[in-house]
N, CA, C and O atoms as a CHARMM CRD file, in Angstrom:
* protein
*
  340
    1    1 UNK  N      2.63300   9.34800   9.94200 PROA 1      0.00000
    2    1 UNK  CA     3.19300   8.05400  10.25500 PROA 1      0.00000
    3    1 UNK  C      4.33600   7.75800   9.31900 PROA 1      0.00000
    4    1 UNK  O      4.42900   8.33300   8.23500 PROA 1      0.00000
    5    2 UNK  N      5.20400   6.86300   9.73700 PROA 2      0.00000
    6    2 UNK  CA     6.35600   6.49200   8.91700 PROA 2      0.00000
    7    2 UNK  C      5.95100   5.46300   7.87900 PROA 2      0.00000
    8    2 UNK  O      5.19000   4.53700   8.16100 PROA 2      0.00000
    9    3 UNK  N      6.47400   5.64000   6.66900 PROA 3      0.00000
   10    3 UNK  CA     6.20400   4.70600   5.58000 PROA 3      0.00000
   11    3 UNK  C      7.53900   4.27600   4.98900 PROA 3      0.00000
   12    3 UNK  O      8.34600   5.10900   4.57600 PROA 3      0.00000
   13    4 UNK  N      7.76200   2.95900   4.95400 PROA 4      0.00000
   14    4 UNK  CA     8.95800   2.39600   4.33900 PROA 4      0.00000
   15    4 UNK  C      8.70400   2.23900   2.84600 PROA 4      0.00000
   16    4 UNK  O      7.72500   1.61500   2.43800 PROA 4      0.00000
   17    5 UNK  N      9.58200   2.80200   2.04200 PROA 5      0.00000
   18    5 UNK  CA     9.44700   2.76400   0.58800 PROA 5      0.00000
   19    5 UNK  C     10.41200   1.71600   0.04300 PROA 5      0.00000
   20    5 UNK  O     11.59800   1.74800   0.37200 PROA 5      0.00000
   21    6 UNK  N      9.92500   0.77400  -0.79600 PROA 6      0.00000
   22    6 UNK  CA    10.83400  -0.22300  -1.36400 PROA 6      0.00000
   23    6 UNK  C     11.79800   0.42400  -2.36100 PROA 6      0.00000
   24    6 UNK  O     11.51100   1.48200  -2.92000 PROA 6      0.00000
   25    7 UNK  N     12.92100  -0.21400  -2.57000 PROA 7      0.00000
   26    7 UNK  CA    13.96100   0.36500  -3.42700 PROA 7      0.00000
   27    7 UNK  C     13.45700   0.66900  -4.83700 PROA 7      0.00000
   28    7 UNK  O     13.90300   1.63800  -5.45200 PROA 7      0.00000
   29    8 UNK  N     12.54300  -0.13500  -5.35500 PROA 8      0.00000
   30    8 UNK  CA    12.03000   0.09300  -6.71000 PROA 8      0.00000
   31    8 UNK  C     11.21600   1.37800  -6.83100 PROA 8      0.00000
   32    8 UNK  O     11.02300   1.87400  -7.94100 PROA 8      0.00000
   33    9 UNK  N     10.73600   1.92600  -5.72100 PROA 9      0.00000
   34    9 UNK  CA     9.94300   3.15700  -5.74900 PROA 9      0.00000
   35    9 UNK  C     10.69100   4.36200  -5.18400 PROA 9      0.00000
   36    9 UNK  O     10.13400   5.45800  -5.11200 PROA 9      0.00000
   37   10 UNK  N     11.92400   4.17400  -4.79000 PROA 10     0.00000
   38   10 UNK  CA    12.67500   5.27900  -4.18700 PROA 10     0.00000
   39   10 UNK  C     13.04100   6.36900  -5.17900 PROA 10     0.00000
   40   10 UNK  O     13.44100   7.46000  -4.77300 PROA 10     0.00000
   41   11 UNK  N     12.91300   6.09700  -6.46200 PROA 11     0.00000
   42   11 UNK  CA    13.16100   7.16300  -7.44000 PROA 11     0.00000
   43   11 UNK  C     12.11700   8.27000  -7.28600 PROA 11     0.00000
   44   11 UNK  O     12.36200   9.41200  -7.67700 PROA 11     0.00000
   45   12 UNK  N     10.96200   7.94100  -6.72100 PROA 12     0.00000
   46   12 UNK  CA     9.92700   8.94800  -6.45200 PROA 12     0.00000
   47   12 UNK  C     10.26100   9.76400  -5.20400 PROA 12     0.00000
   48   12 UNK  O     10.10800  10.98600  -5.20200 PROA 12     0.00000
   49   13 UNK  N     10.71400   9.09700  -4.14900 PROA 13     0.00000
   50   13 UNK  CA    10.85000   9.74900  -2.84400 PROA 13     0.00000
   51   13 UNK  C     12.27000  10.19000  -2.51700 PROA 13     0.00000
   52   13 UNK  O     12.46500  11.10200  -1.71300 PROA 13     0.00000
   53   14 UNK  N     13.25600   9.55900  -3.12600 PROA 14     0.00000
   54   14 UNK  CA    14.66600   9.80400  -2.80500 PROA 14     0.00000
   55   14 UNK  C     14.97800   9.49900  -1.34400 PROA 14     0.00000
   56   14 UNK  O     15.96700   9.99100  -0.80100 PROA 14     0.00000
   57   15 UNK  N     14.12900   8.68300  -0.70400 PROA 15     0.00000
   58   15 UNK  CA    14.33500   8.34600   0.70600 PROA 15     0.00000
   59   15 UNK  C     13.75900   6.96800   1.00500 PROA 15     0.00000
   60   15 UNK  O     12.80300   6.52400   0.36800 PROA 15     0.00000
   61   16 UNK  N     14.35900   6.30300   1.98300 PROA 16     0.00000
   62   16 UNK  CA    13.87900   4.98900   2.41200 PROA 16     0.00000
   63   16 UNK  C     12.62000   5.11600   3.25600 PROA 16     0.00000
   64   16 UNK  O     11.67100   4.35500   3.06900 PROA 16     0.00000
   65   17 UNK  N     12.60300   6.06700   4.17900 PROA 17     0.00000
   66   17 UNK  CA    11.45200   6.32200   5.05000 PROA 17     0.00000
   67   17 UNK  C     10.90800   7.70300   4.74400 PROA 17     0.00000
   68   17 UNK  O     11.66900   8.65900   4.59800 PROA 17     0.00000
   69   18 UNK  N      9.57900   7.81000   4.64600 PROA 18     0.00000
   70   18 UNK  CA     8.91900   9.10000   4.45400 PROA 18     0.00000
   71   18 UNK  C      7.76000   9.20300   5.43900 PROA 18     0.00000
   72   18 UNK  O      7.37600   8.21400   6.06400 PROA 18     0.00000
   73   19 UNK  N      7.21500  10.38800   5.57200 PROA 19     0.00000
   74   19 UNK  CA     6.05700  10.62600   6.42900 PROA 19     0.00000
   75   19 UNK  C      4.81700  10.80500   5.56100 PROA 19     0.00000
   76   19 UNK  O      4.88100  11.41800   4.49500 PROA 19     0.00000
   77   20 UNK  N      3.69000  10.26800   6.02300 PROA 20     0.00000
   78   20 UNK  CA     2.41400  10.44400   5.32600 PROA 20     0.00000
   79   20 UNK  C      1.30400  10.48200   6.36000 PROA 20     0.00000
   80   20 UNK  O      1.45500   9.99700   7.48100 PROA 20     0.00000
   81   21 UNK  N      0.18600  11.07000   5.95700 PROA 21     0.00000
   82   21 UNK  CA    -0.97500  11.21800   6.83200 PROA 21     0.00000
   83   21 UNK  C     -2.15400  10.46200   6.24400 PROA 21     0.00000
   84   21 UNK  O     -2.25500  10.29500   5.02900 PROA 21     0.00000
   85   22 UNK  N     -3.04700  10.00700   7.11900 PROA 22     0.00000
   86   22 UNK  CA    -4.28400   9.38500   6.67100 PROA 22     0.00000
   87   22 UNK  C     -4.87700   8.49900   7.73900 PROA 22     0.00000
   88   22 UNK  O     -4.16600   7.95600   8.58500 PROA 22     0.00000
   89   23 UNK  N     -6.19400   8.35700   7.69200 PROA 23     0.00000
   90   23 UNK  CA    -6.90700   7.51500   8.65700 PROA 23     0.00000
   91   23 UNK  C     -7.04400   6.08000   8.16700 PROA 23     0.00000
   92   23 UNK  O     -7.45500   5.19900   8.92200 PROA 23     0.00000
   93   24 UNK  N     -6.69800   5.84300   6.89700 PROA 24     0.00000
   94   24 UNK  CA    -6.75600   4.49400   6.32200 PROA 24     0.00000
   95   24 UNK  C     -5.54800   4.30000   5.42100 PROA 24     0.00000
   96   24 UNK  O     -4.85400   5.25800   5.08300 PROA 24     0.00000
   97   25 UNK  N     -5.30500   3.06500   5.03700 PROA 25     0.00000
   98   25 UNK  CA    -4.20100   2.77800   4.13600 PROA 25     0.00000
   99   25 UNK  C     -4.36300   3.53100   2.81400 PROA 25     0.00000
  100   25 UNK  O     -3.39600   4.08500   2.29100 PROA 25     0.00000
  101   26 UNK  N     -5.58200   3.55300   2.27600 PROA 26     0.00000
  102   26 UNK  CA    -5.83400   4.26800   1.03500 PROA 26     0.00000
  103   26 UNK  C     -5.52900   5.75000   1.14300 PROA 26     0.00000
  104   26 UNK  O     -4.97300   6.34000   0.21700 PROA 26     0.00000
  105   27 UNK  N     -5.89000   6.35800   2.27000 PROA 27     0.00000
  106   27 UNK  CA    -5.61000   7.77800   2.47200 PROA 27     0.00000
  107   27 UNK  C     -4.11600   8.04200   2.57800 PROA 27     0.00000
  108   27 UNK  O     -3.63400   9.06700   2.09800 PROA 27     0.00000
  109   28 UNK  N     -3.38300   7.13400   3.19700 PROA 28     0.00000
  110   28 UNK  CA    -1.93100   7.29300   3.27400 PROA 28     0.00000
  111   28 UNK  C     -1.32600   7.21000   1.87400 PROA 28     0.00000
  112   28 UNK  O     -0.44500   7.99900   1.53100 PROA 28     0.00000
  113   29 UNK  N     -1.79600   6.25900   1.06400 PROA 29     0.00000
  114   29 UNK  CA    -1.28600   6.15000  -0.30400 PROA 29     0.00000
  115   29 UNK  C     -1.66000   7.38000  -1.12300 PROA 29     0.00000
  116   29 UNK  O     -0.87200   7.82700  -1.95600 PROA 29     0.00000
  117   30 UNK  N     -2.85100   7.93300  -0.89700 PROA 30     0.00000
  118   30 UNK  CA    -3.23600   9.18300  -1.56500 PROA 30     0.00000
  119   30 UNK  C     -2.30900  10.32400  -1.15400 PROA 30     0.00000
  120   30 UNK  O     -1.90100  11.12600  -1.99400 PROA 30     0.00000
  121   31 UNK  N     -1.97300  10.39900   0.14200 PROA 31     0.00000
  122   31 UNK  CA    -1.07500  11.44400   0.61700 PROA 31     0.00000
  123   31 UNK  C      0.31400  11.27000   0.01300 PROA 31     0.00000
  124   31 UNK  O      0.95500  12.25000  -0.36500 PROA 31     0.00000
  125   32 UNK  N      0.77500  10.03400  -0.07800 PROA 32     0.00000
  126   32 UNK  CA     2.06100   9.79900  -0.73700 PROA 32     0.00000
  127   32 UNK  C      2.02700  10.29200  -2.17800 PROA 32     0.00000
  128   32 UNK  O      2.99500  10.87800  -2.66300 PROA 32     0.00000
  129   33 UNK  N      0.91000  10.05500  -2.86100 PROA 33     0.00000
  130   33 UNK  CA     0.80200  10.48200  -4.25200 PROA 33     0.00000
  131   33 UNK  C      0.76500  12.00600  -4.37000 PROA 33     0.00000
  132   33 UNK  O      1.25700  12.55700  -5.35400 PROA 33     0.00000
  133   34 UNK  N      0.19500  12.68500  -3.39100 PROA 34     0.00000
  134   34 UNK  CA     0.22500  14.15100  -3.40000 PROA 34     0.00000
  135   34 UNK  C      1.66000  14.66100  -3.24500 PROA 34     0.00000
  136   34 UNK  O      2.05800  15.63700  -3.88100 PROA 34     0.00000
  137   35 UNK  N      2.42000  13.98900  -2.39800 PROA 35     0.00000
  138   35 UNK  CA     3.80100  14.39400  -2.16700 PROA 35     0.00000
  139   35 UNK  C      4.73800  13.94400  -3.28600 PROA 35     0.00000
  140   35 UNK  O      5.68100  14.65100  -3.64100 PROA 35     0.00000
  141   36 UNK  N      4.46800  12.76000  -3.83500 PROA 36     0.00000
  142   36 UNK  CA     5.34100  12.14400  -4.84100 PROA 36     0.00000
  143   36 UNK  C      4.46800  11.66600  -6.00600 PROA 36     0.00000
  144   36 UNK  O      4.15400  10.47900  -6.09800 PROA 36     0.00000
  145   37 UNK  N      4.07900  12.58100  -6.89100 PROA 37     0.00000
  146   37 UNK  CA     3.12900  12.25200  -7.96500 PROA 37     0.00000
  147   37 UNK  C      3.54800  11.02100  -8.77100 PROA 37     0.00000
  148   37 UNK  O      4.69200  10.88600  -9.20500 PROA 37     0.00000
  149   38 UNK  N      2.55900  10.12400  -8.95100 PROA 38     0.00000
  150   38 UNK  CA     2.75700   8.92100  -9.74300 PROA 38     0.00000
  151   38 UNK  C      3.05300   7.67600  -8.93600 PROA 38     0.00000
  152   38 UNK  O      2.95100   6.56900  -9.46400 PROA 38     0.00000
  153   39 UNK  N      3.42000   7.82100  -7.66200 PROA 39     0.00000
  154   39 UNK  CA     3.81100   6.64900  -6.87600 PROA 39     0.00000
  155   39 UNK  C      2.62300   5.71100  -6.60600 PROA 39     0.00000
  156   39 UNK  O      2.79400   4.49200  -6.58800 PROA 39     0.00000
  157   40 UNK  N      1.43000   6.26700  -6.39800 PROA 40     0.00000
  158   40 UNK  CA     0.25400   5.43800  -6.08200 PROA 40     0.00000
  159   40 UNK  C     -0.07600   4.49300  -7.23100 PROA 40     0.00000
  160   40 UNK  O     -0.42500   3.33600  -7.00000 PROA 40     0.00000
  161   41 UNK  N      0.03200   4.97700  -8.47000 PROA 41     0.00000
  162   41 UNK  CA    -0.29200   4.14300  -9.62400 PROA 41     0.00000
  163   41 UNK  C      0.61800   2.91700  -9.70700 PROA 41     0.00000
  164   41 UNK  O      0.21200   1.88100 -10.23400 PROA 41     0.00000
  165   42 UNK  N      1.81100   3.02400  -9.20600 PROA 42     0.00000
  166   42 UNK  CA     2.72600   1.88500  -9.20600 PROA 42     0.00000
  167   42 UNK  C      2.31600   0.82500  -8.18100 PROA 42     0.00000
  168   42 UNK  O      2.74400  -0.32500  -8.26600 PROA 42     0.00000
  169   43 UNK  N      1.47000   1.22600  -7.19400 PROA 43     0.00000
  170   43 UNK  CA     1.06100   0.30900  -6.12800 PROA 43     0.00000
  171   43 UNK  C     -0.38700  -0.14900  -6.23500 PROA 43     0.00000
  172   43 UNK  O     -0.72300  -1.24900  -5.79600 PROA 43     0.00000
  173   44 UNK  N     -1.25200   0.69000  -6.81700 PROA 44     0.00000
  174   44 UNK  CA    -2.69600   0.44000  -6.83600 PROA 44     0.00000
  175   44 UNK  C     -3.17600   0.42900  -8.28500 PROA 44     0.00000
  176   44 UNK  O     -2.79600   1.28900  -9.07900 PROA 44     0.00000
  177   45 UNK  N     -4.02300  -0.56200  -8.62500 PROA 45     0.00000
  178   45 UNK  CA    -4.51400  -0.65500 -10.00800 PROA 45     0.00000
  179   45 UNK  C     -5.76100   0.20100 -10.23100 PROA 45     0.00000
  180   45 UNK  O     -6.20200   0.92300  -9.33700 PROA 45     0.00000
  181   46 UNK  N     -6.31500   0.10800 -11.43100 PROA 46     0.00000
  182   46 UNK  CA    -7.46300   0.93000 -11.81400 PROA 46     0.00000
  183   46 UNK  C     -8.74800   0.54700 -11.08000 PROA 46     0.00000
  184   46 UNK  O     -9.71100   1.31300 -11.09400 PROA 46     0.00000
  185   47 UNK  N     -8.78100  -0.61600 -10.44300 PROA 47     0.00000
  186   47 UNK  CA    -9.93200  -1.05600  -9.65500 PROA 47     0.00000
  187   47 UNK  C     -9.73400  -0.75500  -8.16600 PROA 47     0.00000
  188   47 UNK  O    -10.45200  -1.29000  -7.32100 PROA 47     0.00000
  189   48 UNK  N     -8.76800   0.09300  -7.85200 PROA 48     0.00000
  190   48 UNK  CA    -8.46300   0.49500  -6.47100 PROA 48     0.00000
  191   48 UNK  C     -8.09000  -0.70200  -5.59200 PROA 48     0.00000
  192   48 UNK  O     -8.50800  -0.79600  -4.43800 PROA 48     0.00000
  193   49 UNK  N     -7.29900  -1.60600  -6.15800 PROA 49     0.00000
  194   49 UNK  CA    -6.77000  -2.75700  -5.41000 PROA 49     0.00000
  195   49 UNK  C     -5.24900  -2.71800  -5.48500 PROA 49     0.00000
  196   49 UNK  O     -4.67600  -2.24400  -6.46600 PROA 49     0.00000
  197   50 UNK  N     -4.61000  -3.21800  -4.44900 PROA 50     0.00000
  198   50 UNK  CA    -3.15400  -3.31300  -4.49300 PROA 50     0.00000
  199   50 UNK  C     -2.75300  -4.20900  -5.65100 PROA 50     0.00000
  200   50 UNK  O     -3.36600  -5.25300  -5.87400 PROA 50     0.00000
  201   51 UNK  N     -1.74300  -3.81400  -6.37700 PROA 51     0.00000
  202   51 UNK  CA    -1.24700  -4.62700  -7.48200 PROA 51     0.00000
  203   51 UNK  C     -0.69800  -5.94100  -6.91700 PROA 51     0.00000
  204   51 UNK  O     -0.22900  -5.98400  -5.78000 PROA 51     0.00000
  205   52 UNK  N     -0.76000  -7.01700  -7.72000 PROA 52     0.00000
  206   52 UNK  CA    -0.36600  -8.34500  -7.22000 PROA 52     0.00000
  207   52 UNK  C      1.06700  -8.42800  -6.69000 PROA 52     0.00000
  208   52 UNK  O      1.34600  -9.24100  -5.80900 PROA 52     0.00000
  209   53 UNK  N      1.96300  -7.61700  -7.20000 PROA 53     0.00000
  210   53 UNK  CA     3.36300  -7.69000  -6.77200 PROA 53     0.00000
  211   53 UNK  C      3.66500  -6.79800  -5.56500 PROA 53     0.00000
  212   53 UNK  O      4.81200  -6.72300  -5.12500 PROA 53     0.00000
  213   54 UNK  N      2.64900  -6.12500  -5.03100 PROA 54     0.00000
  214   54 UNK  CA     2.85300  -5.24400  -3.88600 PROA 54     0.00000
  215   54 UNK  C      2.33100  -5.89900  -2.60400 PROA 54     0.00000
  216   54 UNK  O      1.28500  -6.54800  -2.60400 PROA 54     0.00000
  217   55 UNK  N      3.07200  -5.71900  -1.52700 PROA 55     0.00000
  218   55 UNK  CA     2.63900  -6.16500  -0.20400 PROA 55     0.00000
  219   55 UNK  C      2.76800  -4.97700   0.73600 PROA 55     0.00000
  220   55 UNK  O      3.72500  -4.20700   0.65500 PROA 55     0.00000
  221   56 UNK  N      1.79400  -4.83600   1.62900 PROA 56     0.00000
  222   56 UNK  CA     1.82800  -3.76000   2.61000 PROA 56     0.00000
  223   56 UNK  C      1.64000  -4.37900   3.99000 PROA 56     0.00000
  224   56 UNK  O      0.75000  -5.20100   4.20900 PROA 56     0.00000
  225   57 UNK  N      2.49200  -3.96600   4.90400 PROA 57     0.00000
  226   57 UNK  CA     2.40400  -4.40200   6.29100 PROA 57     0.00000
  227   57 UNK  C      2.18800  -3.17600   7.15900 PROA 57     0.00000
  228   57 UNK  O      2.91700  -2.19000   7.05600 PROA 57     0.00000
  229   58 UNK  N      1.18700  -3.24600   8.00800 PROA 58     0.00000
  230   58 UNK  CA     0.96000  -2.20300   9.00200 PROA 58     0.00000
  231   58 UNK  C      1.46500  -2.78700  10.30600 PROA 58     0.00000
  232   58 UNK  O      0.92000  -3.75700  10.83400 PROA 58     0.00000
  233   59 UNK  N      2.52400  -2.16700  10.81100 PROA 59     0.00000
  234   59 UNK  CA     3.28800  -2.73700  11.91600 PROA 59     0.00000
  235   59 UNK  C      3.77600  -4.10800  11.45100 PROA 59     0.00000
  236   59 UNK  O      4.67300  -4.15000  10.60900 PROA 59     0.00000
  237   60 UNK  N      3.26100  -5.20500  11.92900 PROA 60     0.00000
  238   60 UNK  CA     3.71200  -6.52000  11.44800 PROA 60     0.00000
  239   60 UNK  C      2.60800  -7.29100  10.73700 PROA 60     0.00000
  240   60 UNK  O      2.80500  -8.45000  10.37300 PROA 60     0.00000
  241   61 UNK  N      1.46000  -6.67300  10.53400 PROA 61     0.00000
  242   61 UNK  CA     0.30900  -7.36600   9.95500 PROA 61     0.00000
  243   61 UNK  C      0.18500  -7.07000   8.45800 PROA 61     0.00000
  244   61 UNK  O      0.18800  -5.90900   8.04900 PROA 61     0.00000
  245   62 UNK  N      0.07500  -8.12800   7.64200 PROA 62     0.00000
  246   62 UNK  CA    -0.12700  -7.96700   6.20500 PROA 62     0.00000
  247   62 UNK  C     -1.53000  -7.42700   5.95900 PROA 62     0.00000
  248   62 UNK  O     -2.50500  -7.92700   6.52000 PROA 62     0.00000
  249   63 UNK  N     -1.62300  -6.40000   5.11500 PROA 63     0.00000
  250   63 UNK  CA    -2.89100  -5.73000   4.84200 PROA 63     0.00000
  251   63 UNK  C     -3.10200  -5.65000   3.33800 PROA 63     0.00000
  252   63 UNK  O     -2.20300  -5.24600   2.60000 PROA 63     0.00000
  253   64 UNK  N     -4.29800  -6.03800   2.88200 PROA 64     0.00000
  254   64 UNK  CA    -4.65400  -5.94800   1.46300 PROA 64     0.00000
  255   64 UNK  C     -5.71800  -4.90100   1.19700 PROA 64     0.00000
  256   64 UNK  O     -5.84900  -4.42500   0.06900 PROA 64     0.00000
  257   65 UNK  N     -6.47500  -4.53700   2.21200 PROA 65     0.00000
  258   65 UNK  CA    -7.63100  -3.65700   2.07500 PROA 65     0.00000
  259   65 UNK  C     -7.22200  -2.19300   2.22900 PROA 65     0.00000
  260   65 UNK  O     -6.67700  -1.80200   3.26200 PROA 65     0.00000
  261   66 UNK  N     -7.48600  -1.38700   1.20100 PROA 66     0.00000
  262   66 UNK  CA    -7.14200   0.03100   1.26800 PROA 66     0.00000
  263   66 UNK  C     -7.96400   0.77700   2.31900 PROA 66     0.00000
  264   66 UNK  O     -7.58400   1.87300   2.73200 PROA 66     0.00000
  265   67 UNK  N     -9.07200   0.20700   2.75200 PROA 67     0.00000
  266   67 UNK  CA    -9.89700   0.82600   3.79100 PROA 67     0.00000
  267   67 UNK  C     -9.39000   0.50600   5.20100 PROA 67     0.00000
  268   67 UNK  O     -9.98500   0.94800   6.18400 PROA 67     0.00000
  269   68 UNK  N     -8.30300  -0.25400   5.30900 PROA 68     0.00000
  270   68 UNK  CA    -7.77200  -0.64600   6.61800 PROA 68     0.00000
  271   68 UNK  C     -7.49200   0.60200   7.44700 PROA 68     0.00000
  272   68 UNK  O     -6.76300   1.48800   6.99900 PROA 68     0.00000
  273   69 UNK  N     -8.06300   0.68500   8.65500 PROA 69     0.00000
  274   69 UNK  CA    -7.84600   1.87900   9.49000 PROA 69     0.00000
  275   69 UNK  C     -6.43600   1.90900  10.07600 PROA 69     0.00000
  276   69 UNK  O     -5.86600   0.87700  10.43100 PROA 69     0.00000
  277   70 UNK  N     -5.90400   3.10100  10.16400 PROA 70     0.00000
  278   70 UNK  CA    -4.57300   3.29700  10.72100 PROA 70     0.00000
  279   70 UNK  C     -4.64100   4.19700  11.94100 PROA 70     0.00000
  280   70 UNK  O     -5.54000   5.02800  12.07100 PROA 70     0.00000
  281   71 UNK  N     -3.68500   4.01900  12.82700 PROA 71     0.00000
  282   71 UNK  CA    -3.56500   4.82400  14.03300 PROA 71     0.00000
  283   71 UNK  C     -2.30300   5.67700  13.92000 PROA 71     0.00000
  284   71 UNK  O     -1.34300   5.28700  13.25500 PROA 71     0.00000
  285   72 UNK  N     -2.30700   6.82600  14.56200 PROA 72     0.00000
  286   72 UNK  CA    -1.08900   7.63400  14.63300 PROA 72     0.00000
  287   72 UNK  C      0.00500   6.77500  15.25400 PROA 72     0.00000
  288   72 UNK  O     -0.23200   6.09000  16.24900 PROA 72     0.00000
  289   73 UNK  N      1.16900   6.80800  14.68900 PROA 73     0.00000
  290   73 UNK  CA     2.27900   6.02100  15.21100 PROA 73     0.00000
  291   73 UNK  C      2.45000   4.67400  14.54200 PROA 73     0.00000
  292   73 UNK  O      3.45400   4.00300  14.78400 PROA 73     0.00000
  293   74 UNK  N      1.50400   4.24700  13.70300 PROA 74     0.00000
  294   74 UNK  CA     1.67800   2.99600  12.96200 PROA 74     0.00000
  295   74 UNK  C      2.83700   3.13700  11.98200 PROA 74     0.00000
  296   74 UNK  O      3.09600   4.22200  11.46100 PROA 74     0.00000
  297   75 UNK  N      3.52400   2.03800  11.74000 PROA 75     0.00000
  298   75 UNK  CA     4.51700   1.96700  10.67400 PROA 75     0.00000
  299   75 UNK  C      3.88600   1.24200   9.50300 PROA 75     0.00000
  300   75 UNK  O      3.29900   0.17300   9.67200 PROA 75     0.00000
  301   76 UNK  N      4.00200   1.81500   8.32700 PROA 76     0.00000
  302   76 UNK  CA     3.50500   1.19500   7.09900 PROA 76     0.00000
  303   76 UNK  C      4.72400   0.78800   6.28700 PROA 76     0.00000
  304   76 UNK  O      5.53800   1.62900   5.90500 PROA 76     0.00000
  305   77 UNK  N      4.84300  -0.50800   6.02700 PROA 77     0.00000
  306   77 UNK  CA     5.96400  -1.02900   5.25900 PROA 77     0.00000
  307   77 UNK  C      5.45400  -1.51600   3.91100 PROA 77     0.00000
  308   77 UNK  O      4.65400  -2.44800   3.83500 PROA 77     0.00000
  309   78 UNK  N      5.92100  -0.88300   2.86700 PROA 78     0.00000
  310   78 UNK  CA     5.54900  -1.26700   1.50900 PROA 78     0.00000
  311   78 UNK  C      6.66600  -2.14300   0.97000 PROA 78     0.00000
  312   78 UNK  O      7.83600  -1.76100   1.00000 PROA 78     0.00000
  313   79 UNK  N      6.29900  -3.31800   0.47800 PROA 79     0.00000
  314   79 UNK  CA     7.26800  -4.27800  -0.02600 PROA 79     0.00000
  315   79 UNK  C      6.86300  -4.65800  -1.43300 PROA 79     0.00000
  316   79 UNK  O      5.69300  -4.93300  -1.70200 PROA 79     0.00000
  317   80 UNK  N      7.83200  -4.67300  -2.32900 PROA 80     0.00000
  318   80 UNK  CA     7.56300  -5.06800  -3.70000 PROA 80     0.00000
  319   80 UNK  C      8.15200  -6.44800  -3.91000 PROA 80     0.00000
  320   80 UNK  O      9.34900  -6.65800  -3.71100 PROA 80     0.00000
  321   81 UNK  N      7.30400  -7.39800  -4.31500 PROA 81     0.00000
  322   81 UNK  CA     7.75400  -8.75900  -4.56900 PROA 81     0.00000
  323   81 UNK  C      8.65300  -8.77800  -5.79500 PROA 81     0.00000
  324   81 UNK  O      8.41700  -8.05000  -6.75900 PROA 81     0.00000
  325   82 UNK  N      9.65600  -9.58900  -5.75300 PROA 82     0.00000
  326   82 UNK  CA    10.57500  -9.74200  -6.87300 PROA 82     0.00000
  327   82 UNK  C     10.36200 -11.09200  -7.50500 PROA 82     0.00000
  328   82 UNK  O      9.99500 -12.05300  -6.83000 PROA 82     0.00000
  329   83 UNK  N     10.59000 -11.16700  -8.80200 PROA 83     0.00000
  330   83 UNK  CA    10.47300 -12.43700  -9.49200 PROA 83     0.00000
  331   83 UNK  C     11.62800 -12.53800 -10.47000 PROA 83     0.00000
  332   83 UNK  O     12.31200 -11.55900 -10.76900 PROA 83     0.00000
  333   84 UNK  N     11.81400 -13.69700 -10.93700 PROA 84     0.00000
  334   84 UNK  CA    12.90700 -13.92200 -11.89200 PROA 84     0.00000
  335   84 UNK  C     13.21000 -15.39000 -12.00500 PROA 84     0.00000
  336   84 UNK  O     12.59200 -16.22300 -11.34200 PROA 84     0.00000
  337   85 UNK  N     14.13100 -15.68600 -12.82000 PROA 85     0.00000
  338   85 UNK  CA    14.43000 -17.10300 -13.01500 PROA 85     0.00000
  339   85 UNK  C     15.88200 -17.35000 -13.19300 PROA 85     0.00000
  340   85 UNK  O     16.29700 -18.49600 -13.36700 PROA 85     0.00000
């Protein structure tokens, strides 16, 4: 499935869109980490939860649960929240 990588993580992938495999969101993130070592740690904390500044959309639905099931052909959009003053 296609995965949109936010600009802050493109140093890992060198691409805006990449391909990954998995039956759940967590498996897709694991596959991304196999292809691009270290990228998962930037998105998922030590308790296996998405970090507070990360948002993931499957197609158009916001998803927080790494166990969320995915279908072939789904688009996974990873968005990194920005802050500042």
